N, C-alpha and C positions, 0 to 999 in steps of 0.2 A: 637700820637705816640712819642716816644722817639728816637732819632738818635742819633750816636756818631761823630766824629770828621768828619769821610769818609760818611758820611750821610746813615749808615745802620741801619734798626732799631734794637734798642737794649730794646725796651720794649713799653707798653702802659698804658693808664688810659681810663677807660670807666666811663662816668659820666652821669648823667640825665638820668637815667634808665626808661623805661613806658612800658606798657602794649601790646603793638602792634605788629606785626608779624616781624617789622622790628628791634624793640629791643630784641626780642627773637633770632631773627639771630644775631644780633651782640652779645649776650649773650652766644651762643652756640658757635659762631667762638674764641670767646675769651677766654671762660674756654678752649676748647679743643685746644686752643695754648698752655697756661700754663700747662695743662694736659701732651700733648705731649712732650713738654720740658722738663720737670719732669721726664716723664718716659723714654722717648729716647733719651736724651743727659745725658753729663756730667756736662752741664751748672750749676753756680751758679745764685740764682735769689733770688731777695725780692719781696714779693707778698702779698699783704692786700685787703682785700674787705669788705665791708659793705654790710651784709646779708639783712638788712632791705631797703636799699634804691640801693642795687642791683650794687651800684660802685665796681671797682675793678681797683687794680693799678698792674702792675708786670713789672719790669726790672732786667735785667741781672745784676748781680754784679761783674762779672769778665771781664776779657778782652775780648769783642765780636767780635776780629778778630781771637780769637784762637777757637771760637765756633761756627764754619759754620754750622753745623745742627741746633742750635738755631735760628742763624738768617735768614737761608733758611725757618724756619718754622715762623718767625716773618713777612718776606716777603709774604710768603702764606698768612697770616692775614689781610696784607696790600690789598691783590688781593680779597680776601674774602670780604672783608668790602667796599672794592670800587664796587664792584660788585652789594653789597646790597645797597650801595647810587645810582646807577645807578637806582635802581627800587624806592626807596623811599629818593630821594632827600631833601624834603623839613622837613626829621625826623632824618637826620644823617648829623651829621658834623666832618669832618676827619682833623685834625690839625696835621701839623709837627713841 
């Protein structure tokens, strides 16, 4: 997770994708978050992905303090990832 100086989430990077249920859950959460931010907010962002390896990097490019909706969606992503990690602790690592 990328965080700003106020510890608010402003983006994420997914690396080391596999083919397990845990990886599918992480991918679904990440892609849904990126799509929701694009569709439901006015936030500007940078999004890069590697379709072969499944890596995804998403980061807000404007002031996250004024993008409460985007930050809320990123907070929801964190909750979802933490839930998946509880079930698949050995397969997922979350770094802040």
